[in-house]
C-alpha positions in Angstrom: 23.0 1.4 3.9 25.6 -0.3 6.1 27.9 2.7 5.4 25.2 5.3 6.3 24.6 3.2 9.8 28.0 3.3 10.5 28.4 6.9 10.7 25.4 7.0 13.1 22.9 8.1 9.6 19.4 7.1 9.9 18.1 5.9 6.6 14.0 6.5 6.5 12.3 6.8 3.2 9.9 9.1 2.0 7.3 9.2 -0.1 4.1 11.2 -1.0 0.4 9.6 -1.8 -1.1 12.4 -3.2 1.0 15.2 -4.7 2.1 12.4 -7.2 3.2 14.3 -9.9 3.9 11.3 -12.5 1.0 8.7 -11.9 -1.7 11.9 -12.1 -0.4 13.8 -14.8 -0.2 10.2 -17.1 -3.4 8.5 -15.9 -5.9 11.3 -15.8 -8.7 9.0 -13.7 -6.5 8.4 -11.1 -6.6 12.8 -10.3 -8.1 14.3 -7.8 -10.1 17.8 -8.7 -10.7 20.2 -6.2 -13.6 21.9 -5.8 -12.6 24.8 -8.0 -11.8 22.1 -10.7 -7.8 22.6 -10.1 -6.0 19.3 -10.7 -2.9 20.4 -9.7 -1.1 23.5 -8.1 1.4 24.8 -9.9 4.2 21.7 -10.1 2.1 19.8 -8.1 -0.4 17.5 -9.3 -3.0 15.4 -7.3 -3.3 12.2 -7.3 -6.5 10.3 -6.0 -5.5 7.5 -3.2 -9.3 6.0 -3.4 -8.7 5.4 -6.9 -8.4 1.5 -7.0 -5.8 1.2 -9.9 -3.7 4.0 -8.2 -3.7 2.2 -4.5 -2.3 -0.9 -5.8 0.3 1.1 -7.6 1.2 2.8 -4.6 1.0 -0.9 -2.7 3.8 -2.1 -5.3 5.9 1.2 -4.3 5.8 0.7 -1.1 6.5 -3.0 -1.3 9.9 -2.0 -3.4 10.7 0.7 -1.2 10.5 -2.2 1.9 13.0 -3.9 0.2 15.2 -2.0 1.3 16.9 -1.9 4.1 15.3 0.9 5.9 14.9 1.8 9.8 11.6 4.4 9.2 9.1 4.5 6.7 7.6 8.6 6.3 3.9 8.3 4.8 3.0 11.8 3.4 -0.4 12.9 2.7 -2.4 9.9 3.0 
């Protein structure tokens, strides 16, 4: 990260909460289902952030990312 900073490149982490395919595919009880019964659109599966086990998983991942030397964090689709 130091080399990026020396080159004027700002390191910003990105994390999407809802469109997390692996968790939604692996843990069906962590999925969102829309009013039509859809659990995904194309390649994007919906994870349900109000599921307590899923939220604990998200918090652990965010803590891991924050251990890196980043300047900012973009948390998408909360």
